[in-house]
C-alpha positions as CSV (number, residue, x, y, z in Angstrom):
1,M,-18.6,1.9,-12.1
2,Y,-16.5,4.6,-13.6
3,L,-14.9,7.8,-12.3
4,L,-16.2,11.2,-13.3
5,D,-13.8,13.3,-15.3
6,E,-13.4,15.5,-12.3
7,Q,-12.3,12.6,-10.1
8,L,-9.9,11.2,-12.7
9,N,-8.3,14.6,-13.2
10,S,-8.0,14.9,-9.4
11,F,-6.2,11.6,-9.2
12,H,-3.7,12.5,-12.0
13,A,-3.1,15.9,-10.5
14,N,-2.7,15.0,-6.9
15,G,-1.6,11.4,-7.1
16,F,-4.4,10.0,-4.9
17,L,-8.1,9.7,-4.8
18,I,-10.5,8.6,-2.0
19,L,-13.6,6.5,-2.9
20,R,-16.0,6.8,0.1
21,N,-18.2,3.9,1.1
22,F,-16.9,1.9,-1.8
23,A,-16.5,-1.7,-0.5
24,N,-19.4,-3.7,0.9
25,V,-19.4,-3.6,4.7
26,N,-20.2,-7.3,5.1
27,E,-17.2,-8.1,2.8
28,C,-15.0,-5.8,4.9
29,K,-16.1,-7.5,8.1
30,A,-15.4,-11.0,6.7
31,I,-11.9,-9.9,5.5
32,L,-11.2,-8.4,8.9
33,K,-12.3,-11.5,10.7
34,M,-10.0,-13.7,8.6
35,A,-7.1,-11.2,8.9
36,K,-7.4,-11.2,12.7
37,L,-7.2,-15.0,12.7
38,H,-4.0,-15.0,10.6
39,L,-2.6,-12.3,12.8
40,K,-3.4,-14.2,16.0
41,E,-1.8,-17.4,14.7
42,H,1.2,-15.6,13.2
43,I,0.6,-17.4,9.9
44,E,3.6,-16.8,7.6
45,P,4.7,-15.1,5.5
46,L,4.7,-11.9,7.6
47,E,6.8,-8.9,8.5
48,T,7.4,-7.9,12.1
49,E,8.1,-4.4,13.5
50,L,11.6,-5.5,14.3
51,E,12.3,-6.5,10.7
52,Y,10.7,-3.3,9.3
53,G,13.0,-1.1,11.3
54,G,16.2,-3.1,11.0
55,K,16.4,-4.1,7.3
56,S,18.7,-2.4,4.9
57,K,17.9,-0.8,1.5
58,E,19.6,-3.7,-0.2
59,Y,17.4,-6.3,1.7
60,R,14.2,-4.4,0.7
61,T,15.3,-4.2,-2.9
62,D,16.2,-7.9,-3.3
63,I,14.0,-9.9,-0.8
64,I,12.3,-12.9,-2.3
65,D,11.5,-15.0,0.7
66,Y,8.8,-13.1,2.6
67,S,8.8,-15.3,5.7
68,S,9.6,-13.8,9.0
69,D,13.1,-14.5,10.3
70,T,12.2,-14.4,14.0
71,N,11.3,-17.2,16.4
72,I,10.2,-14.8,19.1
73,K,6.6,-15.5,20.2
74,Q,5.9,-12.0,21.6
75,I,6.3,-10.1,18.3
76,T,4.4,-7.2,16.8
77,V,3.2,-8.0,13.3
78,R,3.4,-5.2,10.8
79,R,1.9,-6.9,7.9
80,L,0.6,-10.3,6.6
81,R,2.3,-10.8,3.2
82,Q,1.2,-12.6,0.1
83,V,-2.5,-12.5,0.9
84,Y,-3.7,-13.3,-2.6
85,Q,-2.9,-17.0,-2.0
86,R,-4.0,-17.1,1.7
87,D,-7.7,-17.2,1.4
88,A,-10.5,-16.8,-1.2
89,L,-11.8,-13.7,0.6
90,F,-8.5,-11.9,0.0
91,K,-8.3,-13.1,-3.6
92,S,-11.8,-12.0,-4.3
93,W,-11.2,-8.5,-3.1
94,M,-8.1,-8.2,-5.3
95,E,-10.1,-9.4,-8.3
96,N,-13.1,-7.2,-7.5
97,E,-15.0,-6.3,-10.6
98,K,-16.6,-3.2,-9.3
99,I,-13.3,-1.4,-8.9
100,R,-11.7,-2.7,-12.1
101,P,-13.2,-0.2,-14.5
102,I,-11.8,2.6,-12.3
103,L,-8.4,1.0,-12.3
104,Q,-8.5,0.7,-16.0
105,Q,-9.2,4.5,-16.1
106,V,-6.4,5.6,-13.8
107,L,-3.9,3.2,-15.5
108,D,-5.3,3.8,-19.0
109,D,-4.5,0.1,-19.6
110,Q,-5.7,-3.4,-18.8
111,V,-5.2,-4.2,-15.1
112,C,-2.5,-6.5,-13.9
113,L,-2.0,-7.5,-10.2
114,T,1.6,-7.4,-9.0
115,L,1.9,-10.2,-6.4
116,A,5.5,-9.2,-5.6
117,H,4.6,-5.9,-3.9
118,H,2.1,-4.9,-1.2
119,N,-0.4,-7.9,-1.6
120,S,-0.7,-7.4,2.2
121,I,-2.8,-6.9,5.2
122,M,-1.2,-3.9,6.9
123,T,-1.4,-3.4,10.7
124,K,-0.7,-0.7,13.3
125,M,-0.8,-2.4,16.6
126,P,-1.7,-0.5,19.8
127,Y,1.3,1.3,21.2
128,S,3.8,-1.2,19.8
129,S,3.7,-0.1,16.2
130,T,6.1,2.5,14.8
131,E,5.4,5.4,12.5
132,T,5.9,5.0,8.8
133,A,8.2,7.6,7.5
134,W,7.7,9.6,4.3
135,H,8.5,7.4,1.3
136,R,7.6,6.4,-2.3
137,D,6.7,2.8,-2.8
138,R,8.3,2.8,-6.2
139,R,11.8,3.1,-4.7
140,Y,12.3,-0.7,-4.3
141,W,10.2,-1.8,-7.3
142,R,11.8,-2.6,-10.7
143,Y,9.6,-1.8,-13.7
144,G,10.1,-0.2,-17.1
145,D,7.9,2.8,-16.1
146,D,5.9,4.2,-13.2
147,N,2.4,3.2,-14.2
148,L,1.6,1.5,-10.9
149,V,-1.2,2.3,-8.4
150,S,-1.9,1.0,-5.0
151,V,-5.4,0.2,-3.7
152,W,-5.9,0.7,0.0
153,L,-9.0,-0.6,1.8
154,A,-9.9,0.6,5.3
155,L,-11.2,-2.3,7.3
156,G,-12.1,0.0,10.2
157,E,-11.8,3.7,11.1
158,E,-8.4,5.2,10.3
159,N,-7.6,8.6,11.9
160,S,-4.7,10.7,13.2
161,D,-4.6,8.8,16.5
162,N,-4.2,5.3,15.0
163,G,-2.1,5.9,11.9
164,V,-4.2,7.2,9.0
165,L,-2.3,7.7,5.7
166,E,-1.0,11.2,4.9
167,F,0.0,12.3,1.5
168,I,2.0,15.1,-0.1
169,P,-0.2,16.1,-3.1
170,K,1.5,16.3,-6.5
171,S,4.7,14.7,-5.2
172,H,4.4,11.8,-7.7
173,M,5.3,14.3,-10.5
174,M,8.2,15.9,-8.6
175,N,11.9,15.3,-9.1
176,F,14.2,15.3,-6.0
177,D,17.9,15.2,-5.4
178,D,19.4,12.1,-3.7
179,E,20.4,14.2,-0.7
180,Q,16.7,14.7,0.1
181,F,16.4,11.0,1.0
182,D,18.2,9.0,3.7
183,D,20.2,5.8,3.3
184,K,17.0,3.7,3.1
185,E,15.4,6.2,0.6
186,Y,13.0,7.7,3.1
187,F,12.2,11.3,2.4
188,D,14.3,13.2,5.0
189,S,12.0,15.2,7.3
190,S,15.0,17.0,8.8
191,N,16.3,18.2,5.5
192,E,15.6,21.9,5.0
193,K,14.8,21.4,1.3
194,N,11.9,19.2,2.3
195,L,10.3,21.1,5.1
196,S,8.1,23.5,3.0
197,L,6.8,20.5,0.9
198,I,6.0,18.4,4.0
199,E,3.9,21.3,5.3
200,T,1.5,20.7,2.3
201,K,0.6,17.2,3.6
202,V,-3.0,16.2,3.7
203,S,-5.0,13.5,5.4
204,T,-8.6,12.6,6.2
205,T,-10.3,10.1,8.4
206,L,-11.2,6.9,6.7
207,K,-14.2,4.8,7.5
208,Q,-14.7,1.0,7.0
209,G,-15.2,0.4,3.3
210,D,-13.4,3.6,2.1
211,V,-10.8,2.9,-0.6
212,V,-7.8,5.1,-1.4
213,L,-6.0,4.9,-4.7
214,F,-2.5,6.3,-4.8
215,H,0.3,6.5,-7.3
216,S,3.5,4.5,-6.8
217,K,5.7,7.6,-6.7
218,L,3.5,9.6,-4.3
219,L,5.1,10.5,-1.0
220,H,3.1,9.2,1.9
221,R,3.4,8.3,5.6
222,A,1.5,7.2,8.7
223,N,1.7,7.8,12.5
224,A,2.1,5.1,15.1
225,N,-1.1,3.8,16.7
226,R,-1.7,5.6,20.0
227,T,-5.1,3.9,20.6
228,N,-6.2,0.7,22.3
229,E,-7.3,-1.1,19.2
230,P,-5.3,-2.4,16.2
231,K,-5.7,-0.6,12.9
232,I,-5.9,-3.1,10.1
233,S,-6.0,-2.3,6.3
234,F,-5.7,-4.2,3.1
235,V,-3.4,-3.0,0.3
236,Y,-2.5,-4.4,-3.1
237,T,-0.8,-2.9,-6.2
238,V,-1.8,-3.0,-9.8
239,K,0.1,-2.0,-12.9
240,G,-0.9,-1.4,-16.6
241,A,-0.5,-4.6,-18.7
242,S,2.0,-2.8,-20.9
243,T,4.2,-1.9,-17.9
244,K,7.0,-4.5,-18.1
245,V,8.8,-5.9,-15.1
246,I,12.6,-6.0,-15.1
247,E,13.7,-9.6,-15.3
248,G,16.0,-10.9,-12.6
249,T,14.7,-8.5,-9.9
250,R,12.5,-9.0,-6.9
251,S,9.6,-7.5,-8.8
252,A,9.9,-10.5,-11.3
253,S,10.1,-13.1,-8.6
254,Y,6.3,-13.6,-8.1
255,P,3.5,-14.2,-10.6
256,E,1.5,-11.4,-12.2
257,I,-2.3,-11.8,-12.6
258,L,-3.7,-10.2,-15.7
259,L,-7.4,-9.4,-15.1
260,D,-9.9,-9.4,-17.9
261,R,-10.8,-6.0,-19.3
262,L,-14.3,-4.9,-18.3
263,D,-15.8,-2.5,-20.8
264,K,-18.8,-0.2,-20.5
């Protein structure tokens, strides 16, 4: 499967693209079932809400050990980390051949999985999750260029009540001053310079099987979950094969998986 020129141009212009009804529903259900099992058993490595809110910029830049640092049983899990190695279901989705030609198009390169970043089951738990502030994923990643794209799979409905993704179109191509971000490099929603741009945000309800592709420098956020059911999503990141990791950094601390090129 390949993108139409209109779709590819839209991705490059806006920094994101939604592929409706892309993933097989039965595959989504199987992934969701396995994810819920890992969440229920708190299978490491994982990130809790407490860690998400309390960790510094330096920690997020340098972290290598992704295990949780809490012994509290009543925790709110924010994400299951390092899912590529957890189960064949997760690995299979990250190596999915249907989407690979599309990723080759948007990267204009051979596809390489980056296991150091994302590679996660993301959650928004009912009432106990927090909002995700405006940010660029690229801020803590260390590569020679910005040719990295995240692949977000909705495992259930995602809407404004349970924390659907919101984007600021075209922000992946914008340059900002340091003062427009806070000390953790979140885009400051109280900064007057940012307000008019934030007003351009867009979002749309996602259904099970919908996939969102978004650029590593695109500003995005999500509300807390105000419903009675968890919102569970799958996200991983790919880069072009020619995009080089900077040695000695967190980004170089985990393997990269070069996927075979699939031609027409």
